[in-house]
C-alpha positions in Angstrom: -0.1 0.0 0.1 1.5 3.8 -0.9 0.5 7.2 -0.6 2.5 9.9 -2.5 1.4 12.2 0.2 4.0 15.0 1.1 2.2 16.0 5.1 0.2 14.5 7.3 -3.5 14.9 7.2 -3.9 14.6 3.1 -4.3 11.3 2.3 -3.8 8.9 5.3 -3.2 4.9 4.3 -5.6 2.5 6.1 -5.9 -1.1 6.4 -8.7 -3.2 7.0 -7.9 -6.4 5.3 -4.6 -8.7 4.4 -1.4 -7.5 2.9 1.5 -9.9 2.1 4.4 -9.0 0.4 7.9 -11.0 -0.1 11.3 -10.6 0.4 13.3 -7.2 0.3 9.7 -5.4 -0.1 7.1 -2.5 2.4 3.7 -3.5 3.5 2.4 0.1 4.1 4.4 2.7 3.2 3.7 6.5 3.4 2.3 9.5 6.1 -0.1 8.4 8.5 -1.0 4.8 8.9 -4.1 2.8 10.2 -3.8 -0.6 10.4 -6.7 -3.0 11.4 -5.7 -5.4 9.4 -2.7 -8.4 9.1 0.4 -7.7 7.2 2.8 -10.4 6.3 6.2 -9.2 5.0 9.2 -11.5 3.8 12.7 -11.8 4.6 14.7 -8.0 4.7 11.3 -6.3 4.4 9.2 -3.8 6.4 5.6 -4.4 7.5 4.9 -0.5 8.4 7.0 2.1 7.1 6.2 6.1 7.9 7.3 9.2 6.7 5.7 11.5 9.1 2.6 11.0 11.3 1.0 8.8 13.6 0.8 5.0 13.0 -1.6 3.3 14.6 -1.4 -1.1 14.5 -3.8 -3.4 15.3 -4.4 -6.9 13.8 -0.9 -8.5 13.3 1.9 -8.0 11.9 4.8 -11.1 10.5 7.7 -10.7 9.7 10.5 -12.8 7.7 12.6 -15.0 9.9 15.8 -13.5 8.4 17.0 -10.9 11.5 16.6 -8.1 8.7 12.9 -7.2 8.6 11.2 -5.0 10.6 7.4 -4.4 11.8 7.3 -0.8 12.2 9.5 1.8 10.9 9.3 5.6 11.0 11.4 8.6 9.7 10.5 12.2 10.8 10.1 13.7 14.1 7.3 14.2 16.8 5.2 10.5 15.7 3.4 8.7 17.8 3.1 4.3 17.2 -0.1 3.3 19.3 -0.4 -0.3 19.7 -3.9 -1.4 19.4 -3.5 -5.1 20.5 -1.6 -5.9 17.4 -0.3 -9.3 17.5 3.8 -9.1 16.6 5.1 -12.3 15.3 8.8 -10.8 14.5 10.8 -13.6 12.8 
């Protein structure tokens, strides 16, 4: 899932389904991310990548088993990551 938003409040990503990607990939990428669904990523991958804005995770996040995968990754300042009962299964 991708948005080309350049600031918060313009196009938040909302996942209520299932996202599955392979190795060296990103499940959700953009600003302001909300996931109530399930995200599964392969080795060397990122489930949720946020360039700004808050991240809310529920459902489940499952990563590959290479030790190089990441559940939630943010860049920027002033972001809040909230776990709303998400299950993390990290490789």
